[in-house]
N, C-alpha and C positions, 0 to 999 in steps of 0.2 A: 830905380831897381837895376841892380847889376846881375842878379841871378837868372839863370835860364829857366824858362818854363817849359815843361813837357806837355805837348798837346796830346789829346786822346787819339788813338789809332794804332796801326801796325807800322813797324819800320820796314824798310825795303828788304832787309835780310829775312825777316819773318815771312813776308809775302813770297819771296823766292823759295824758302824752305817749304812752305805750304804747297807751292806749285810742283816742286820736285816730288814730294810725297804723293800728291794727286796723280802725277804722271806715272809713277811706279805702280800705283794701285790700278790705274786705267790700263796700263800695259799688261798686267797680270790678268785682268778681266777679259781683255781682248784675246789673249792666248787661250784662256779657258773657253770662251765662246767659239773660237776657231777649232779647237779640239772637239768640242761638242758637235759642231756641224760636220766635221770629218767623220766622226763616229756614226752620226745619223745617216750620212751618205752610204757608209759601208753596210750599215744595218739594212738600208733599203735595197742595196744590190743583193745582199744575202737573201732577203725575203723574196725578191723577184726570182732568183735562181731556185730557191726551195719550192716556190709555187709551181714553177715550170717542171721541176723534177717530179714533184708529186703528181702533177697532171699527166705527164708522160708515163710514169710508172702505173698509174691507174688505168690509163688508156691501153697500154700493152697487156697488163695483167687481166683485163676484162675481155680481151679478144676471144672469140670463139670460132673455130677450135684453137686452143692455145698450142702453138708449135714453135720449135726452135727458129729464131731469126735474130737479125740485127737491123736497127733503123737509126739513122742520123738526121739531124736537122738543126735549124737555128730559130730563135724567137723572131718576132716581127720587127724588132729593132736591129737585128743582125749582130748583137753584142754577146749573146749567150748561145753557146753551142751545147747540144745534147746528143747522147747516144744511149739507146736502149737495147739491151741484149737479153735474149731468152735462151738459156742453155739447160741441158739435163743436169739434175742435181742428185748426187748420192751423198747421204749423210756420212760424216767421218765415223770411223770405228764401228762399222756394221759388219756383222759376221757373214761369211759366205752363204750360210744356210738362209739367212734373212734376205740376202740379195736374190738368191734363186727363187724364194717364195714370192718376193715382190715382182719378179718378172712374170709370174703366172697371173697376177692381177691385171685387170683391164685399165689400170691407172699408173701414172708415174709422177715423180716430182720434177718441177722445173724451177730454176732460179731466174727471177726477173730483176735485172739491174738497170738503173738509169744513172748515168754519170753526166753531170753538168759542169761546163767550164765557163767561167765568167771573169771579166777584168776586175782586178782588185783596186781599191782606191789608192793604196800606197805603193804597192809593187807588184808587177807581173800579173799572174793569173791565179785564180782560186778554183778549186775543184770540190764538187759536192756529189756524193754518191749515195743512192738509196737502193736497198735490195729487199725483195720479198720472195717467199717460196710459195708456189701455187701447185695445186693438184690438177693434173690434166689427163685426158684419155690417152691411152697408149695407142700409137699409130701402128697398125699391122704392117709387118715387113715382108 
C-alpha cells in the first residue's frame, strides 16, 4: 500500500483555531463579568448614600421644635459626608397679599435639605441631595 491513510481526529491547525475562538469568548465573558461587578459596587455605594440621606433627612425633619439650623457629619466608615440644613421657605410666585396673610399665621414653611457626598467607583465624588418642605410653628420675634 502506497496511499496515505487519514486517521480519525483533529489536525493541529483545527485545535489551534478552536483555542483561539475559546480565548476570544472567554475574554468577552471576563469583561462582561468585570463590568457587572463594577456596576454592583457603584449601586451599593449609591444605596448606602441614599439610606444615610433619608435617615438624616427624617431625623432633622422630625425634630421638635423645628428651627433653622445646619448640621454636618460623616458615616461610621468615614467615607460618606453629609450636611443637613433647615432654612425658611417661601414658595415662588406668591402675591404680596398672601405673604402678609401668612405672616399672621402661627406657622411657617421650612425647607429641609440633606446633601450627601460619597466616593464614586470610577471618578471623583458623587453628590446626592434630598429635600422636603415642613410646616413649623412660627417663633415669636
